N, C-alpha and C positions, 0 to 999 in steps of 0.2 A: 184767604182769598185776596186777590189783588185786582187792580183795575188794568185793563188792557183796551185801549181805544175807547174809554168811557164806559165799558161794560165790565161787570164782575165776572171773574173767571175762576170758579172753584175747581180744584183738582180732586178726583176720586179714583178709586180702584174698582174695576168690574171683577168682583171676587169669584164669580163663576168661571171667568176666563183665566184668571191668574194661576200660574203653575209654580209660584214661589221660587223662581230661579235666583232671586236675590240681587239682580242687576241694579234695580232702582235703589235698594237699601244700601248697596255698596257705593253708588254714586252720590246719593244724598241721604246719609243716615239721620240727619236732623228732620227730614221730611217724611221718609218712608221707613218702615220696619217690616220684618217678616214675622207673621204670627204662625209659628210652627203648628200649633194645635188646629188652627183653621186652614192651614196650608195655603195661605194667601198673604200678599202684601197688604199693608194698611197705611193710610196717611196719618202721620203723627200730628202734623200741623201743616197749614198751607205755606207754600214757599214765600220767602221774602223776595223783594224786587231783585236783589243781587243773585238770587238762586233761580230766577225764572228761566234763563237759558239752559241750565243743567236739568231743570225739571222738564222742559220741553224736549230736550235730548233723551231723557229717560223715557218719556212717553213715546217718542219716535222709535227708540231702540228696543222697546218692550217686545219680546218675541211673539207674544200673542195679542198685543194691542189692548192690554187690560188697564192701562193708565189713561184716564179720560179727562179732558179739559172741557167743561161745560160752560158755554158762553151764555150769559143772561143779561137782559137789559134791566138796569135798576129802575124801580118805581119812583115816581116823583113825589 
C-alpha cells in the first residue's frame, strides 16, 4: 500500500473478472503473478513508489478492468 494525496491506495485483483492474460505479471512481475490453478492474477505485494506509474498503466491496460485501486481515507 502506498499513499497518494494523503490517502491509502491498496491494489487488488477482481478475480471474478480476471482472464489471466498475464499482461500485468509481464509488466510488473514483482507485484503481480498468475495463479494458473485459480486462473487469475494475484497481487504478490503492493507497488513501491517507483512502480506506481507502471502499476497504474497495468490497471488501465487490463483488458477486463480486473486491477482495482481502492482509495481509502486513513483513520486518525
